[in-house]
N, C-alpha and C positions, 0 to 999 in steps of 0.2 A: 649213256645207258649203263646200268649196273650189271656186272657180268659174273658175279660169284653165284654159282648154282649148285645145289645139292640134289642131283637128279634122282639118286636112289630114294632119298627122303620124299621128294615130290611124287615119285611113282607109288610109294607105299600109301601116301595120303590120298592119291587119286583112285587107288584101287578100293579104298574104304567106302566110297560113295559114288553114285552115278554122276556122270558129267552132264550138267545142265548149264550151258553157256548163258551168260548175261543176266543182269537184272533188267527187267523191262518195265518202263514207267509210262503212264499216260499223262501227257502234259496238258493240264487244265487250270484255269483261273490263276494265271501268272506263273504256273509251273513250280510251286514251292517244293514239291517232292523231287522234281528233276534238279532244281537248283541245289538242294541239299546233297543229292547224289553226286553232282558235278563237284561240289565243294569237297566231298569225301575223297574223290579221285585226285583232286589237286593237292590234297594234303596227305597222300598215301605213304609218304616216307617220313613225315614230320612227327608221327606218333612213336616212332621207334627210338628208343634211348640210344644216344650216341656217346654217352659219357665214357664208357669203357673203350670204345673204338677211338675216340679222341685222345685218350690217355696213351693208348698203344701207338697211335700215329706220332704223337709228340715224342715218345720215347725212341721210336725208330729214327725220326728226323734228327734228334739230338745226337744219337749214336753215329749217324752218317756224318754229321757236321764235325764231330770230335775224332772219329776213327777212320773216315774215308773209305778206301777200298776194303779194308778189313771188315767193316760193318756190312758192306754190300755183299761180300762173299758169305759172311755168317748168316745173314737173313735169307739169301737165296738158297743156301743149303737147307735152312729150316723150313721155308715156305714153299719152295719150288722143287726141292729134292735133288739138286745137283750143285756142283761147285763151278761157279762161273769164272774159271781161270783159263784163258784170259777173258777179261770182261768185254773187251771190244771184239767185234767180228771183223775179220780181215776183209778188206775191200774186194779181194778176189772171190770171196764167197758170194758177194752180191752179184758180181758179173756171172759167176757160175750158175746161180739161181736163175738169172735171166736167160742164159743160154739153154738151160734145161726146161724152160717153160714151154708148154705146148703152143704151137703156132696160133691156134684160134684164141687162146687166152692172151697171148702177146698182142694180137690184133685188138682184142677187147680193151686191154690196158692202155694201148696207144690211143685208141679212139676216145676213151674216157679222159686221158691226160690232155689230149688236144682240145676237147670241148671245155673242160674245167679251166685250162690255162687261158683259152680265148676269152672266157667270161671274166675271169679275175683280172686279166690285163686291162679291161675296161674300167676297173674299180680304182685304179691308182689315182689318188687325188692330185690336183694341180696346185703348185705353189701359188701363193697370193701376194701381190704387191700393189698397193694403192697409194695415191697421193692425197694427203689431207688438205684442208682449206688454206692452211698457212704454208704449204710447201713441204710439210713433213712426210716421211715415208713410213708406211705401216704394212706389215706383211706376215706371212706364215710360210715356213719351209718344212717340207716333209723329208725324213730320212729313215732308212731301215735300221732296226736294231742290228748290232753286229753278230750276235749269236742267238740262236733259238733252239729250243728242244721240243720235240713232238713225242707224245706218248701214244703208243699203239697197243691196245689190249691184246691179250693172247690167252693161252690156256686151252679151254674147250673149243674155241672158235678162232678163226683168223679173219683179219680185216684189211686186206690190201686196199679197199676203197678208202679206208680211213687214212692210210698213208698218202694217197693221192690228195685227199681233201685238206690235209694239214701241210704237206710238203710243198704243194704247188703254190698256194698263196704266199708262203714264206719265200720261195725262190722268186716269184714275180715281184715281191716287195723289194728284193735285193739283199736278203740276209746273206752275209758272207760265209757263215759256218752253221750248218744245220745238223743237229744230233738227234737221232731216233732212239728211244728206249722202248723195249718190248720184252715181256717175259717169255722165257723159253720153256719147252717141255722138260720132263724129267731126264731126257737124254741130252739136254743142253742145246736143242735145236729150235730155231725160230722157223715158222712156216715159210716154205720156199717161195710162195707167191707174194708174201709180205716182203721178203728180201728182194724179189724181182721188182716189185713196185718201188722199193727204196732205190734200187739201181736206176730205174727209168726216170725217177724224179730228182736224181742227183743229190740224194742225201749224202752228207759228208762222212758221218760216223754212225755206226749202229752199236748199241750196247745191249746185251742180253740180260737186262735187269728189269724187274717189274715192281708193282706195288708202291707203297709210300717211300720205300728206299730209293726207287728210281727218281721220284720227284725230288727227294732230298739231294741226290747226287747232282741233278741238273741245276737245282737252286743254289747249292753251296759250292759245288765242284769237289772232286776228289783227285787222287793221283792219276786215275785213268779217265775221268769224265770232266770235260770242261764246264765251268760255270756259264750258264746262259742268261739271257736278258728276259726272255719270254718263254713260257711253257704252255703248250696247247695239247688238246686231245682228251678223249673220254677215258673213263676207267671205273673200277668198282668204288665202293664207299671209302676204302683206305686211300685210294688215289685222289678222290674228290676232296676229302678232308685234308690231305697233305697239300694239295694245291691251295686250299683256303688258308692253311697255316703259313705257307711261304709267300703268299701274296704281299707285296710291299717290298720284299727283297728282290722279287722278280715280278714281271707282269704275267697274267694268265688270261686265257680266253673266256672261260665261264666255269661254273660249277655244274657239271652235267648230271642230270638225274636220269631215272629210267625213261625209256622211250614211250611215245604216245602218238596216237592218230585219232582224229575226229573226222567223221564222214557225214556230210549233209547230203541227203539223197531224196529224190522225189520219185514219181511213178516211172520215170525213164530209166532208172537204175536197174541193173541186172543183178539179182540176188547172188548168183555164183561169183560174180566179180567183186561185189561188196564184201562177201565172206572172205575171199582170198586176200583182199586188201587189209581187212581187219587182222587176219592171221599173220600178215607180213610184219605187223608190229608185235603181236602177242608172242611170236617165236623168239624175240630178242631175250626175254627176261620174265620171270614170274611177277615182277613188279611193273611190267609194261602195261599200258592202258589202251584199250580199243573201244571207241565210242561211236555209235551210230545215232544220228538225229534224223528222223524221217517224217515226211508227211504222208507216206504210203503204208497203210495198214498191212498190205501184203508182205512188205519187206520185214515187218516185225515177226511174221510167222516163218517166212521162207529163209531168211538169213540164218537163224539158229539151226534149222535143218541142214542147210548147206555147210555150216561149220562142222556139224557132226560127221557129215559125209567126207569132207576134205581132211578131217583129223584122223580118219580110220587108218590111213597109211602114212601119216605125217612123221618124219624122222625126229621131230622135236615135239612130239605129242604132249609129253608131261609138262613141258614148259608152257606150251600154249594153253593147256587146260587150266593150269594154275593161274595164269594171267587172266584168262577170261572169267573164271569163277570169281576171282577176288576183285578185279578191276575192269571188267567188261560192263558195258551199259548200252541199252537201246532205249531211246525216248521217242514216243509217238507224239508228234507235234501237230497242232491244228493248221499252222502255216509256216512258210519258210522264214518269216520274220522272227518267229519264236525260236527256230533253229539257230539263227545267227546270234540272237541274244544269249542263248545258252553257250554257244561256241565262244563268244567274246568273253563270257565269264570264265571259261576254262582256259582261254588263251593257249590253244594247243601248239605243240611243236610242229606237227604236220596237220594240215587241214585239206581234205579232199572235197571238191564240189561236184557231185554227181547229179546234176540237175539240168533241166531243159535250157535255162537261160543263165548260165553261170556268170556271164559278164555283168549282168544286172546285180546279182547277189554279191559279187566281190566288192562292190562299192560300200556295202554295209559292214564288211569285216574290218574291225579295228585292231584286233590282237591275234596274230598267228606268226609262228616262226617261218613257215613256208606254205604257200597255197598251191594246190595241184588242181588244175581246171579241166573238167570234162573226163569222159570215159576212157580216152586214150592217154591219160596221164596218171597212171597209178604212182603211188609214192615211191615205189622202187626205182622209177626213172630218176628221181632226184637223189636217191641214195648212191647211184653209181655213175651217171654220166651226163645228166642234163646240162650241168654247167655251174649253177649256183651251189654254194657249199652245203653239205649235208650236216655239218656241225651246227646245231640249232638250239635255241633256248627251250628248256623244259620246265615242268612244274609251275606254270604260270609266268615264267620270266619273260615270255614274249610280250608282256605288257610294257616292258621297259628296255628290252635288248633285242639284238638280232643275230644273224648268222656270223660265224667266223668269216673273216675277210682279209684282204690285203692289208687293210688298216690295222688289223690285230698285230702285225709285225712292223708297224711304222710308228714313229713318234714325230710330233710337230714342234717346231721352235718358232716362237713369235719374234718378229723383227721390228724394231722401233728405232727410227732415226729422226730426231727433231733438229730443226735449224734454229738460229737465234730468234727469228720472228715468231716461230711457233711457240717457243718457250716464253717469250715476252708476252704474247697474247694470252697464254693459258697459265702463266706462273702464279698470278694472284689466286686463281681458283685452286691450284695445287696446294699453295701455302695454307689457304683457309681449310681445306680438307685435312691436311696433315695436322694442323693445330687442333682441329676438332677431335682428333684421335689422340692428342697428347704426345705427338711424335715430333719433338723440337727439331732434331737434326734433319728430318725429312724437309721441313720448311726451310731450314738454313741452307740445305744443298741447292735450293732454288735461289735463295737470296744472295748467295755467294757468287752467283752468275749475273748479278745486277738485274734480276727479274722480279 
């Protein structure tokens, strides 16, 4: 999710015209209008010119590579308004944050950690070893990367849940050293609940650096920041483009875009609940997208009314209204099959099925980052403590990728052990293939073994 928000500007824009949430479309004759609207939402960030941003990100990364801590301090002063000296937060501050956390919030964090940890422990892949037909041994071995970095967004909001969702799979994988980077406020402080979550999940180091400079520090290493092997975690456009730029030198989880939810609802859905679930995405970001596909005409009338009611006292009203005005959509469909077809086109990050028989419908879903089934499973359950990871593919990436997992922090090594018989039986084929590619010594390496 992208997290750079100009709230004053949004407020001024919203005061200039009345709030009318959602574009509402009637799906008929193959739904061409709805398909075009879904396509527009999928491409909601692609039209924005990134040329200047890419140049700025590359300049920051080069400076961090060349100047290390000096560049980190300079950019933090410039962008965040404080001098990060020291760059690292002392371990005692993490413990202090945990001790000062309210008991009910401690209990919530512990519950979330337990559920997320239990789920991710089941993901660890098994090593593979098989015997070939000639007695050869073939296999695959899994090992954790030695060092990993997790990026936790900061600034106007705090995300302890993101600490849990990134740190826990890293620790379950067996990462030896885990570094957390997160931007601080102008007073140089990181949110105390974020630090408490870092303490609970046994993060080894915390640096109070944000933006592209934090990604550069983790990718290249500086005097204060160790170079890592994998970087995960969401951030703004600068963080996302920095991760893209350093990929290859380090591994990354994904290129996270703005958050999105798509709800398929029938006559059994409750308008008040549907509206609340849509707002749960809209409040993230002005670029967040909230989509309702429904077979119930009543929902197309009642959900917009409910949105207006629930927004009256909403603490993030400006963000929600900007999101819904630009990227909100309701489509009235003739049947649930049409709803699923449009959903598969969008390949949503989050898909909610608020229908009478969700188990039947789920079999038709081919593209979704996570599916939330039934009225008792709002997407917020998955954000905080259900168990599966909340770091999910966005902007249509669910067509080819999935959630952050234990495997994100693992690497596999192939194991090959031939015996004499196996090489003799297959040697002529290997030589033929090598010579077909013009690779003389490949063939000779077989021939020299009298095969």
